[in-house]
C-alpha positions as a LaTeX table, in Angstrom:
\begin{tabular}{lrrr}
\hline
Residue & $x$ (\AA) & $y$ (\AA) & $z$ (\AA) \\
\hline
Met1 & 0.00 & 0.00 & 0.00 \\
Tyr2 & 2.77 & 2.41 & 1.00 \\
Gln3 & 4.74 & 1.76 & $-2.22$ \\
Lys4 & 1.62 & 2.30 & $-4.29$ \\
Ser5 & 1.07 & 5.68 & $-2.59$ \\
Ile6 & 4.68 & 6.69 & $-3.23$ \\
Lys7 & 4.32 & 5.68 & $-6.86$ \\
Asn8 & 1.08 & 7.69 & $-7.21$ \\
Val9 & 2.69 & 10.79 & $-5.69$ \\
Ser10 & 5.75 & 10.36 & $-7.87$ \\
Thr11 & 3.58 & 9.95 & $-10.97$ \\
Phe12 & 1.53 & 12.99 & $-9.99$ \\
Leu13 & 4.63 & 15.15 & $-9.50$ \\
Trp14 & 6.10 & 13.97 & $-12.81$ \\
Ser15 & 2.78 & 14.67 & $-14.54$ \\
Phe16 & 2.56 & 18.11 & $-12.93$ \\
Lys17 & 6.07 & 19.01 & $-14.11$ \\
Lys18 & 5.24 & 17.80 & $-17.61$ \\
Leu19 & 1.92 & 19.69 & $-17.54$ \\
Ser20 & 3.63 & 22.93 & $-16.54$ \\
Asp21 & 6.13 & 22.47 & $-19.37$ \\
Ile22 & 3.29 & 21.86 & $-21.80$ \\
Ile23 & 1.25 & 24.85 & $-20.64$ \\
Leu24 & 4.18 & 27.17 & $-21.18$ \\
Asp25 & 4.62 & 25.79 & $-24.69$ \\
Met26 & 1.03 & 25.35 & $-25.88$ \\
Thr27 & 0.01 & 26.15 & $-29.41$ \\
Ser28 & $-3.10$ & 28.26 & $-29.87$ \\
Asp29 & $-5.10$ & 25.11 & $-30.73$ \\
Glu30 & $-3.91$ & 23.34 & $-27.57$ \\
Met31 & $-4.70$ & 26.34 & $-25.37$ \\
Phe32 & $-8.17$ & 26.61 & $-26.85$ \\
Phe33 & $-8.70$ & 22.86 & $-26.31$ \\
Gln34 & $-7.78$ & 23.27 & $-22.63$ \\
Tyr35 & $-10.13$ & 26.25 & $-22.36$ \\
Arg36 & $-12.92$ & 24.18 & $-23.94$ \\
Leu37 & $-12.43$ & 21.50 & $-21.30$ \\
Leu38 & $-13.35$ & 24.14 & $-18.71$ \\
Asn39 & $-16.04$ & 25.73 & $-20.89$ \\
Pro40 & $-17.66$ & 23.02 & $-23.06$ \\
Met41 & $-20.19$ & 25.39 & $-24.66$ \\
Ile42 & $-17.43$ & 27.27 & $-26.48$ \\
Cys43 & $-17.17$ & 26.04 & $-30.04$ \\
Asp44 & $-14.71$ & 28.03 & $-32.16$ \\
Tyr45 & $-12.06$ & 30.73 & $-32.30$ \\
Ser46 & $-9.67$ & 32.49 & $-34.65$ \\
His47 & $-6.35$ & 34.16 & $-33.99$ \\
Ala48 & $-5.44$ & 36.66 & $-36.64$ \\
Ile49 & $-5.80$ & 40.24 & $-35.52$ \\
Phe50 & $-4.60$ & 40.14 & $-31.92$ \\
Ser51 & $-1.20$ & 38.59 & $-32.60$ \\
Leu52 & 0.51 & 41.62 & $-34.08$ \\
Ser53 & 3.71 & 42.35 & $-32.20$ \\
Gly54 & 2.87 & 46.02 & $-31.79$ \\
Ile55 & $-0.18$ & 45.35 & $-29.64$ \\
Arg56 & 0.57 & 41.95 & $-28.09$ \\
Glu57 & 2.28 & 43.26 & $-24.94$ \\
Asn58 & $-0.30$ & 45.99 & $-24.40$ \\
Val59 & $-3.11$ & 43.43 & $-24.62$ \\
Leu60 & $-1.38$ & 41.12 & $-22.12$ \\
Asp61 & $-0.72$ & 44.05 & $-19.75$ \\
Glu62 & $-4.38$ & 45.04 & $-20.21$ \\
Lys63 & $-3.32$ & 48.54 & $-21.25$ \\
Ile64 & $-5.69$ & 48.32 & $-24.20$ \\
Lys65 & $-9.12$ & 46.74 & $-24.20$ \\
Glu66 & $-10.26$ & 47.79 & $-27.64$ \\
Ile67 & $-8.74$ & 48.18 & $-31.09$ \\
Ile68 & $-9.84$ & 49.64 & $-34.39$ \\
Val69 & $-9.25$ & 47.44 & $-37.43$ \\
Ala70 & $-9.57$ & 48.55 & $-41.05$ \\
Ala71 & $-12.34$ & 46.50 & $-42.71$ \\
Tyr72 & $-10.17$ & 45.82 & $-45.76$ \\
Ile73 & $-7.91$ & 43.63 & $-43.60$ \\
Phe74 & $-10.74$ & 41.13 & $-43.19$ \\
Glu75 & $-11.63$ & 41.33 & $-46.88$ \\
Glu76 & $-8.02$ & 40.73 & $-48.00$ \\
Ser77 & $-7.37$ & 37.89 & $-45.56$ \\
Gly78 & $-10.72$ & 36.15 & $-46.07$ \\
Glu79 & $-11.23$ & 36.13 & $-42.28$ \\
Glu80 & $-14.69$ & 36.82 & $-40.92$ \\
Met81 & $-15.21$ & 39.90 & $-38.82$ \\
Pro82 & $-15.29$ & 39.02 & $-35.10$ \\
Leu83 & $-18.73$ & 39.02 & $-33.54$ \\
Val84 & $-19.80$ & 39.58 & $-29.96$ \\
Gly85 & $-19.12$ & 36.40 & $-28.01$ \\
Asp86 & $-16.40$ & 35.16 & $-30.39$ \\
Tyr87 & $-13.01$ & 34.09 & $-29.04$ \\
Gln88 & $-9.56$ & 35.00 & $-30.34$ \\
Val89 & $-6.28$ & 33.38 & $-29.33$ \\
Leu90 & $-3.43$ & 35.82 & $-28.81$ \\
Thr91 & $-0.23$ & 34.20 & $-30.04$ \\
Ala92 & 3.47 & 34.94 & $-29.73$ \\
Glu93 & 5.68 & 35.34 & $-32.81$ \\
Asp94 & 6.48 & 31.62 & $-32.76$ \\
Gly95 & 2.78 & 30.72 & $-32.78$ \\
Ser96 & 2.58 & 29.64 & $-29.15$ \\
Ala97 & $-0.58$ & 30.70 & $-27.34$ \\
Leu98 & $-0.46$ & 33.51 & $-24.78$ \\
Ala99 & $-4.11$ & 34.16 & $-23.95$ \\
Ile100 & $-7.70$ & 33.74 & $-25.06$ \\
Leu101 & $-9.70$ & 36.91 & $-25.60$ \\
Lys102 & $-13.49$ & 37.21 & $-25.71$ \\
Ile103 & $-15.09$ & 39.80 & $-27.97$ \\
Lys104 & $-17.40$ & 41.96 & $-25.82$ \\
Lys105 & $-18.66$ & 44.48 & $-28.39$ \\
Thr106 & $-18.08$ & 45.52 & $-32.00$ \\
Glu107 & $-18.91$ & 48.72 & $-33.86$ \\
Val108 & $-18.71$ & 49.16 & $-37.64$ \\
Ala109 & $-18.54$ & 52.71 & $-38.99$ \\
Pro110 & $-16.46$ & 55.09 & $-41.09$ \\
Tyr111 & $-13.25$ & 55.97 & $-39.26$ \\
Ser112 & $-14.27$ & 59.64 & $-39.11$ \\
Leu113 & $-17.16$ & 58.79 & $-36.74$ \\
Phe114 & $-14.70$ & 57.70 & $-34.04$ \\
Gly115 & $-13.38$ & 61.29 & $-33.89$ \\
Asn116 & $-10.52$ & 61.67 & $-31.45$ \\
Asp117 & $-10.59$ & 58.02 & $-30.37$ \\
Thr118 & $-7.26$ & 56.95 & $-28.86$ \\
Ser119 & $-7.68$ & 53.23 & $-29.61$ \\
Thr120 & $-4.88$ & 51.40 & $-31.38$ \\
Val121 & $-5.54$ & 51.31 & $-35.15$ \\
Ile122 & $-4.57$ & 48.32 & $-37.28$ \\
Gly123 & $-4.23$ & 49.13 & $-40.96$ \\
Asn124 & $-3.85$ & 52.37 & $-42.88$ \\
Val125 & $-7.14$ & 54.23 & $-42.71$ \\
Ser126 & $-8.51$ & 57.57 & $-43.83$ \\
Asp127 & $-11.66$ & 59.27 & $-42.57$ \\
Asp128 & $-13.94$ & 57.62 & $-45.16$ \\
Asp129 & $-12.64$ & 54.08 & $-44.65$ \\
Ile130 & $-14.89$ & 51.56 & $-42.91$ \\
Val131 & $-13.39$ & 50.24 & $-39.68$ \\
Ile132 & $-14.41$ & 47.83 & $-36.96$ \\
Lys133 & $-13.90$ & 48.83 & $-33.35$ \\
Ile134 & $-13.49$ & 45.68 & $-31.28$ \\
Tyr135 & $-13.84$ & 45.61 & $-27.48$ \\
Phe136 & $-12.41$ & 42.53 & $-25.74$ \\
Glu137 & $-11.34$ & 40.99 & $-22.45$ \\
Ile138 & $-8.79$ & 38.33 & $-21.49$ \\
Val139 & $-10.61$ & 35.22 & $-20.31$ \\
Phe140 & $-7.78$ & 32.65 & $-20.10$ \\
Arg141 & $-4.00$ & 32.73 & $-19.98$ \\
\hline
\end{tabular}
């Protein structure tokens, strides 16, 4: 009995060490799979717009909670515009997952309607260009 307990503890500690190594090195798909284990109703995600190096650190530090994206970026990439309730995986340059973001709100309008908005802008836009303002929160990291 005692040896079995020691073996179980040893196996647990080995598994925990391996799990921590895996968590630090998860791909975006693996991170989303782990998130789905905790939240089985979640069905899909994408990870295009939030992985730009210029905003990655600010998102992780929660310095920004919304961005403005030029609509043409979605048209050129073939990606669908994020909708309220969608999930995005924030990835590092090597493709490893850093966090899962949930889209809280979106607004579609000409850039000029956002006036003196201080949100980070992705893409080159002029006042007449259609943009999407995306509000988000970190839900898993």
